[in-house]
Each structure stands twice: as C-alpha cells, then as structure tokens.
C-alpha positions as CSV (number, residue, x, y, z in Angstrom):
1,M,52.5,-85.3,24.0
2,S,53.1,-83.2,27.1
3,Q,49.8,-81.4,26.6
4,Q,48.0,-84.7,26.6
5,N,49.7,-85.6,29.8
6,Y,48.5,-82.4,31.4
7,F,45.0,-82.9,30.2
8,T,44.9,-86.4,31.5
9,K,46.3,-85.3,34.9
10,L,43.6,-82.6,35.0
11,K,40.9,-85.2,34.2
12,E,42.2,-87.4,37.0
13,L,41.8,-84.6,39.6
14,P,38.7,-84.8,41.9
15,E,35.6,-83.0,40.7
16,S,35.6,-80.4,43.6
17,V,39.2,-79.4,42.8
18,R,38.4,-78.9,39.1
19,Q,35.3,-76.8,40.0
20,F,37.4,-74.7,42.4
21,G,40.1,-74.2,39.7
22,A,37.4,-73.1,37.2
23,L,36.0,-70.7,39.7
24,V,39.4,-69.1,40.3
25,I,40.0,-68.8,36.6
26,I,36.6,-67.2,36.0
27,T,37.1,-64.8,38.9
28,L,40.5,-63.8,37.5
29,I,39.1,-63.2,34.0
30,I,36.3,-61.0,35.5
31,I,38.8,-58.9,37.6
32,L,41.1,-58.6,34.6
33,S,38.1,-57.5,32.4
34,F,37.1,-54.8,34.8
35,F,40.7,-53.6,35.1
36,I,40.9,-53.3,31.3
37,L,37.6,-51.5,31.1
38,N,38.4,-49.2,33.9
39,N,41.6,-48.2,32.1
40,I,39.8,-47.6,28.9
41,F,36.6,-45.9,30.2
42,G,37.4,-45.0,33.8
43,E,37.3,-41.4,34.9
44,G,39.4,-41.9,38.0
45,E,39.9,-38.7,40.1
46,D,37.3,-36.7,38.2
47,L,34.6,-39.3,39.0
48,V,35.6,-39.3,42.7
49,K,35.5,-35.5,42.8
50,R,32.0,-35.5,41.3
51,M,30.8,-38.2,43.6
52,K,32.1,-36.2,46.7
53,I,30.3,-33.1,45.4
54,E,27.1,-35.0,45.0
55,E,27.4,-36.6,48.4
56,E,27.9,-33.1,50.0
57,R,24.9,-31.8,48.1
58,I,22.8,-34.7,49.3
59,A,24.0,-34.2,52.9
60,E,23.2,-30.4,52.7
61,E,19.7,-31.2,51.3
62,R,19.1,-33.7,54.2
63,K,20.1,-31.0,56.7
64,L,17.7,-28.5,55.0
65,N,14.9,-31.1,55.0
66,E,15.4,-31.7,58.7
67,L,15.3,-27.9,59.3
68,I,12.0,-27.7,57.3
69,S,10.4,-30.5,59.3
70,T,11.2,-28.7,62.5
71,L,9.6,-25.4,61.4
72,P,6.0,-24.7,62.5
73,S,3.4,-24.9,59.7
74,G,2.1,-21.6,58.5
75,I,3.6,-18.2,57.6
76,L,7.2,-17.6,58.5
77,V,8.3,-13.9,58.5
78,T,11.6,-12.1,58.7
79,F,10.4,-9.1,60.7
80,D,8.9,-8.4,64.1
81,G,5.4,-7.1,64.7
82,T,3.2,-10.0,63.5
83,D,1.5,-13.0,65.0
84,H,3.4,-15.3,62.5
85,H,6.5,-17.2,63.4
86,R,9.6,-14.9,63.1
87,L,12.7,-16.5,61.7
88,S,16.1,-15.8,63.2
89,D,18.8,-14.5,60.8
90,E,20.5,-17.9,60.6
91,V,17.3,-19.8,60.0
92,Y,16.2,-17.2,57.5
93,E,19.2,-17.9,55.4
94,K,18.7,-21.7,55.6
95,V,15.0,-21.5,54.7
96,C,15.9,-19.3,51.8
97,K,18.4,-21.8,50.5
98,A,15.9,-24.6,51.0
99,T,13.0,-22.9,49.2
100,K,12.5,-23.6,45.5
101,L,8.8,-22.9,45.0
102,I,7.1,-19.7,44.2
103,P,3.3,-20.2,44.2
104,Q,0.9,-18.2,42.1
105,R,-0.2,-16.2,45.1
106,A,3.3,-14.6,45.5
107,I,3.6,-14.1,41.7
108,M,0.3,-12.3,41.5
109,G,1.2,-10.1,44.5
110,A,4.4,-9.1,42.8
111,N,2.7,-8.6,39.5
112,F,0.4,-5.9,40.9
113,L,3.4,-3.6,41.1
114,N,4.6,-4.3,37.5
115,F,1.6,-3.8,35.2
116,R,3.4,-4.9,32.0
117,A,4.5,-8.2,33.7
118,H,0.9,-8.7,34.8
119,E,-0.4,-8.0,31.3
120,I,2.0,-10.5,29.7
121,Y,1.3,-13.0,32.4
122,T,-2.4,-13.0,31.7
123,I,-2.0,-12.8,27.9
124,N,0.1,-15.9,27.8
125,G,-2.3,-18.0,29.9
126,N,-0.5,-17.5,33.3
127,K,2.7,-19.1,31.9
128,I,5.9,-18.5,33.8
129,D,9.2,-19.1,32.0
130,E,11.3,-19.5,35.1
131,T,11.4,-18.8,38.8
132,F,14.4,-18.4,41.2
133,V,15.1,-18.1,44.9
134,E,18.6,-17.1,45.9
135,W,20.5,-15.9,48.9
136,D,22.5,-12.7,48.5
137,E,25.7,-13.0,50.6
138,E,26.5,-9.3,50.5
139,K,23.1,-8.1,51.6
140,N,22.2,-11.1,53.8
141,K,18.8,-11.2,52.2
142,C,16.8,-13.7,50.2
143,F,15.6,-12.6,46.8
144,A,13.0,-14.3,44.7
145,G,11.6,-13.7,41.3
146,F,10.2,-15.0,38.0
147,T,10.4,-14.3,34.3
148,V,7.4,-14.1,32.0
149,S,7.4,-13.7,28.2
150,G,4.9,-13.6,25.5
151,N,6.8,-15.7,23.0
152,N,4.0,-18.2,22.8
153,V,1.4,-15.6,22.0
154,G,3.5,-13.5,19.6
155,V,4.6,-10.8,22.0
156,D,8.4,-10.5,21.7
157,E,9.0,-9.2,25.2
158,K,10.5,-10.8,28.3
159,I,10.1,-9.3,31.8
160,S,11.8,-10.3,35.0
161,V,10.2,-9.4,38.3
162,S,12.2,-9.9,41.4
163,G,12.4,-8.6,45.0
164,E,13.1,-9.5,48.5
165,A,11.4,-12.6,49.9
166,L,9.9,-11.3,53.2
167,S,7.9,-14.3,54.2
168,F,7.6,-18.0,53.5
169,L,4.9,-20.6,53.8
170,S,5.9,-23.7,55.6
171,T,3.8,-26.8,54.8
172,G,5.8,-29.2,57.0
173,I,7.1,-30.9,53.8
174,D,8.5,-27.9,52.0
175,T,8.7,-24.1,52.1
176,R,7.4,-21.7,49.6
177,I,7.7,-18.0,49.0
178,Y,4.7,-16.2,50.5
179,Y,5.4,-12.6,49.8
180,I,7.9,-10.8,47.5
181,K,8.6,-7.2,48.2
182,N,9.5,-5.7,44.8
183,F,9.2,-2.0,45.3
C-alpha cells in the first residue's frame, strides 16, 4: 500500500516538477551508462598519450605548412652560385622534413646514374614501389630515394636508389624534390 501512496503523491505533483524529475533521472542514467562503458572500453592514459602525440604532429605540420607558404615559388637550392633561392641550413632542414613528394623528373635524373634501376623502371611501366625523404641528423643533410622492382613483370629484383636532395621545387602549396645527387 505504501507504493500506491507514493505513486498517487507523484501523480499529484505539478507537470513541470514531474518533467524536471524525469529529466534528472534520464541524465543520471546517461552519465552512469557512459561511466560503465568507459570502465569497460576506455583506454584512459594510453588514449590521452596518443591524442597528445597526434596534437603535436598536427601542430608541427601546421608550422611546416606556414613555412612552405612563406617560401618563394620556384627552385630552392642548398648551395651558393645559382640564381635560385638559397635555403639557410635551418630552413633546409625544415623543408626536408616537410617534403614528401618526389616527382618523376627527379626520379629519372637519379635513374640515369643507375642503369639497372632505369631498366627495371621502364620495364615495369614506370611503377615506383616506394619513395622516401628523410633528414639525417648526423650528417645534417636531406636524403631522398625510391625503390623499384620488377615483381609485376616477372623480374625478381628490387633496387633502391637514394642520394642527397640538393634542391627542392616550391609550388606555394607544397615542396617537392627537384634534384637527387646519387653519385
């Protein structure tokens, strides 16, 4: 009988109070549900670490994109004696780290010095397996390269060609390797 008394008292409450009570109960149920799910599936500290690493990567990428947008369009070189824009050592490192593209022009130039790589490159329909651009902390130089293989045409050979990236091409949107010195 006491339960019926409670239900009748609840029915006698004003509509706005009943709606507010229902809202509070639903909110508590949702918070409790998320608390339980977080304990079951939550990754806690590991997730926070990964998010911080991703935020740092995004911040670094923004800085590099800002740097790229300030560079003059055209060929950027690492040495004196040309009419092209010369990069300072600090900017050279940043441009190297921001560069991801190696156009066909740079690949063909590097291929001329490695006949077998050029041969496999042309046999397999100018297919490149992978490219890389990386900064060498010990030598303070930028190295770029690519790997070609003839797996798709029955040649079981894989050749990597790499060398120092001496110049870059700035398009205003991105930078690309312009010349690879691999001799």
